[in-house]
C-alpha positions in Angstrom: 70.7 57.4 8.9 67.8 59.6 10.1 65.7 58.5 7.1 66.4 54.8 7.9 65.4 55.3 11.5 62.2 57.1 10.5 61.3 54.3 8.1 61.9 51.6 10.8 59.8 53.6 13.3 56.9 53.8 10.8 57.1 50.1 10.1 57.0 49.3 13.8 53.9 51.5 14.2 52.1 49.8 11.3 53.0 46.3 12.6 51.6 47.3 16.1 48.4 48.6 14.6 48.0 45.5 12.5 48.4 43.3 15.7 45.8 45.4 17.5 43.4 45.2 14.6 43.8 41.4 14.3 43.3 41.0 18.0 40.2 43.1 18.0 38.8 41.2 14.9 39.1 37.7 16.5 35.7 36.3 17.4 35.1 36.0 21.1 33.3 33.0 22.5 30.2 33.7 24.5 30.9 32.7 28.1 28.3 32.3 30.8 28.4 35.2 33.3 26.7 34.1 36.4 24.9 36.7 38.5 23.1 35.9 41.8 20.6 38.8 42.1 19.9 42.4 41.4 21.5 45.1 43.6 18.1 46.0 45.2 15.7 43.2 45.9 13.2 42.0 48.4 12.1 38.5 49.5 8.4 37.8 49.4 7.4 34.9 51.7 5.0 32.1 50.8 1.6 32.6 52.3 -0.3 30.0 50.1 -2.4 27.8 52.4 -2.2 30.1 55.4 -5.3 31.5 57.1 -5.8 35.1 55.9 -5.0 36.5 59.3 -1.6 34.7 59.4 -0.8 35.7 55.9 -1.4 39.4 56.6 0.8 39.2 59.6 3.5 37.5 57.6 3.4 40.3 55.0 3.0 43.2 57.5 6.7 44.0 57.8 7.0 44.6 54.0 6.2 47.9 52.4 3.5 46.3 50.2 0.0 47.0 49.1 -1.8 43.7 49.9 -5.0 43.0 48.0 -7.6 40.3 48.1 -9.2 38.5 45.1 -11.9 35.9 44.7 -13.1 34.5 41.3 -11.0 37.2 39.5 -12.9 40.0 41.4 -11.1 42.2 43.9 -12.2 41.8 47.6 -11.9 44.7 49.9 -10.0 43.2 52.9 -11.4 45.8 55.1 -14.9 44.5 54.6 -14.5 40.7 55.1 -14.4 38.6 58.3 -10.7 37.8 58.1 -10.8 34.6 60.1 -13.3 33.0 57.7 -10.8 33.0 54.8 -7.6 31.4 53.7 -5.0 32.1 51.0 -5.4 29.7 48.1 -2.7 31.3 45.9 -0.4 34.3 46.1 0.4 36.6 43.1 3.3 36.8 42.6 4.4 33.6 44.3 7.1 33.5 47.0 10.6 34.5 45.8 13.1 37.3 45.3 11.9 40.3 43.4 13.0 43.8 42.5 12.4 46.4 45.1 10.1 48.1 42.6 7.4 45.4 43.3 4.8 47.2 45.4 1.6 45.0 45.3 0.9 41.4 46.3 -2.5 39.8 45.6 -3.9 37.0 47.8 -6.4 34.8 46.0 -8.8 33.7 48.7 -11.0 30.7 49.5 -13.4 30.4 52.4 -12.5 28.2 55.4 -14.8 25.2 55.8 -17.6 25.5 58.3 -17.8 29.3 58.0 -20.5 31.6 56.8 -18.3 32.6 53.9 -18.1 28.9 52.9 -21.8 28.5 53.0 -22.4 31.6 50.9 -19.8 30.5 48.3 -21.5 27.0 48.1 -24.8 28.7 47.3 -23.2 30.8 44.5 -21.4 27.7 43.1 -24.7 25.8 43.1 -26.3 28.2 40.7 -26.3 26.6 37.3 -26.8 28.9 34.3 -26.8 26.0 31.8 -26.7 22.2 31.4 -23.4 21.2 29.8 -23.1 18.1 27.6 -19.7 16.2 27.5 -19.1 14.0 24.5 -16.1 12.0 25.5 -14.0 9.6 23.3 -10.8 7.7 23.3 -9.8 9.3 20.0 -9.9 6.1 17.9 -11.8 6.5 14.6 -13.1 3.1 13.8 -13.5 -0.4 15.3 -15.6 -2.2 17.9 -13.3 -1.0 20.7 -14.0 2.7 20.1 -15.1 4.4 23.3 -17.8 7.1 23.1 -19.8 8.3 26.1 -22.1 11.2 26.9 -22.1 12.8 30.3 -23.9 15.8 31.9 -21.4 16.9 34.6 -17.7 16.9 35.3 -18.3 14.5 38.2 -19.9 12.0 35.9 -17.0 12.3 33.5 -14.4 11.7 36.2 -16.4 8.7 37.6 -16.6 6.9 34.3 -14.9 3.5 34.2 -13.3 4.6 30.9 -12.0 7.9 32.2 -8.4 6.9 31.9 -9.0 6.1 28.3 -10.6 9.4 27.3 -8.5 11.5 25.0 -10.9 14.4 24.8 -14.4 15.5 25.7 -16.2 18.0 23.5 -18.3 20.3 25.6 -21.5 22.2 24.5 -24.3 23.9 26.3 -27.6 22.1 26.0 -29.4 25.4 25.3 -26.9 28.1 24.1 -29.6 30.8 23.9 -30.5 30.6 27.6 -26.9 30.8 28.8 -26.7 33.7 31.3 -23.4 33.4 33.1 -23.2 33.7 36.9 -20.6 35.9 38.5 -18.2 33.0 38.7 -18.8 32.0 35.1 -18.2 35.5 34.0 -14.8 35.5 35.7 -13.9 32.3 33.8 -15.1 33.7 30.5 -13.0 36.9 31.1 -9.9 34.8 31.6 -10.5 32.6 28.5 -11.2 35.6 26.3 -7.7 36.9 26.9 -6.9 34.3 24.2 -9.5 35.6 21.8 -9.2 39.4 22.6 -12.8 39.3 23.8 -14.2 38.0 20.5 -15.4 34.5 21.7 -19.0 34.0 22.5 -19.6 33.5 26.3 -20.9 29.9 26.1 -18.0 28.8 23.8 -15.4 30.5 26.1 -16.7 28.7 29.1 -16.9 25.4 27.3 -13.2 25.8 26.3 -12.3 25.9 30.0 -14.6 23.0 30.9 -12.8 20.8 28.3 -9.5 21.3 30.2 -11.3 20.3 33.4 -12.8 17.2 31.9 -9.6 15.4 30.7 -6.0 15.7 31.6 -3.6 16.5 28.7 -1.0 14.0 30.0 1.1 13.0 33.0 3.1 15.4 35.1 5.8 17.3 33.0 4.4 16.0 29.7 5.1 18.5 26.8 1.5 17.9 25.8 0.6 20.5 28.4 2.4 23.2 26.4 -0.1 22.9 23.6 -2.9 24.2 25.8 -3.6 27.9 25.5 -2.7 29.3 28.9 -6.0 31.3 29.3 -7.9 28.0 28.9 -5.9 26.5 31.7 -6.3 29.6 33.9 -10.1 29.5 33.4 -10.2 25.7 34.1 -8.3 26.3 37.4 -11.1 28.5 38.5 -13.8 25.9 37.7 -12.2 22.6 38.9 -9.5 23.2 41.6 -10.2 19.7 42.9 -9.8 17.8 39.6 -7.2 15.0 39.6 -5.0 16.9 37.2 -5.6 20.4 38.8 -2.2 20.7 40.4 -0.4 20.1 37.1 -2.9 22.3 35.2 -2.3 25.2 37.6 1.5 24.9 37.4 1.3 25.4 33.6 -1.4 28.1 33.9 0.7 30.1 36.3 4.0 29.7 34.4 5.6 27.5 37.0 6.2 24.9 34.3 7.0 25.6 30.6 8.5 24.0 27.5 11.1 25.3 25.1 10.5 28.9 23.9 11.1 32.6 24.7 9.7 34.0 27.8 9.5 37.2 29.9 10.0 36.5 33.6 7.1 37.8 35.7 4.8 37.9 32.7 4.8 34.5 31.0 6.8 32.5 33.6 7.1 33.0 37.3 10.4 34.2 38.9 12.3 31.5 40.8 14.6 28.5 40.4 13.9 25.9 37.6 15.2 22.6 36.6 14.7 20.6 33.4 12.5 17.5 34.0 13.9 14.6 32.0 11.3 12.2 30.4 10.9 8.9 32.1 13.6 6.5 30.9 15.8 9.2 29.3 19.5 8.7 29.4 20.3 12.3 30.1 19.9 15.7 28.4 21.5 16.3 25.0 22.2 19.5 23.0 20.3 21.9 25.3 20.8 25.7 25.2 19.4 28.3 27.6 20.1 32.0 28.2 19.0 34.7 30.6 18.9 38.2 29.2 18.4 41.7 30.5 15.3 43.7 29.5 17.4 45.3 26.7 18.7 41.9 25.4 22.2 41.7 26.9 23.2 38.2 28.0 23.3 37.8 31.8 24.1 34.1 31.7 23.9 31.2 29.2 25.0 27.7 28.6 25.4 25.2 25.8 25.0 21.6 27.2 26.3 18.8 25.0 25.3 16.2 27.6 24.3 16.1 31.2 23.0 13.1 33.2 20.3 15.3 34.8 18.6 18.5 33.9 20.3 21.8 34.6 19.1 24.3 37.2 18.7 28.0 36.5 17.4 30.9 38.6 15.5 33.7 36.9 14.4 37.1 38.1 11.6 39.5 37.5 11.9 41.4 34.2 14.5 39.2 32.6 14.1 37.3 29.4 14.6 33.5 29.2 15.3 31.4 26.2 15.2 27.6 26.1 16.1 25.5 23.0 16.1 21.6 22.9 16.0 21.4 26.7 12.4 20.2 27.2 10.1 20.9 30.1 11.3 23.2 33.0 9.6 23.0 36.4 9.9 25.4 39.3 11.9 23.8 42.2 12.5 26.9 44.4 
């Protein structure tokens, strides 16, 4: 009887182990795990567009090192006339960040009618070279082919055929005499991030000028994703008043992006994003996105078979973000 009892007990233990093993071996579906924020964070206000004095007041209650910048060069805020400047951009932009963020950079522009504006105009007027813009509509043959030569961005933009231009090749009229000004050097430094410093100065500056000359497409077009980001950043320094400057800056600063893998705070800006559906689209199909920790663990993700409008996701500094078959994301908050 004791032997029978022992056998039965052993069988029960084996059955229980098998059940546990089967339960553990069953695949688990990945479920979205929503998080709202990190435990320690700080909110950085939006100072873009403010007079510099107001911006410094807005940031004064935060324990931050506030720095100034103009044409990619640092400006000592203790040596400038504060009420002659305004904030053109803020780096990083407004949003919620880890408490580890200690520095905010204000990209400055002179206020109109000030001595600072007059001095900036003199510097901008210095031309180191004459640039030639060979613009075309992209067609190869035929009587309707558009080909025009211009000698300034203003002339390109003023052309009756501007809306038909697909591209403008840009070259310096005399490459050997190109001696870049301080502002041009700032543009070249940005563009050369793409080439690890190996691009000749006149070619690097021409790369940025090409982005100024012709828009890559309408707002939220995936065509913008094909432009090297350093080219767009350089162009944003040259032509902030171009008709497509707002869209160009959004892609340059990582406030718009296409499908891909990104590091938040490095290649895209922290904030809230929504997929921008193409005009006439009947909704979004087969989209996948995920947020990950710096070590690769999934914070939140979602597989979307179909949605009538684009999803909205908030991403934070230091996270990873992956988008597949979703299209263009734009910052909405």
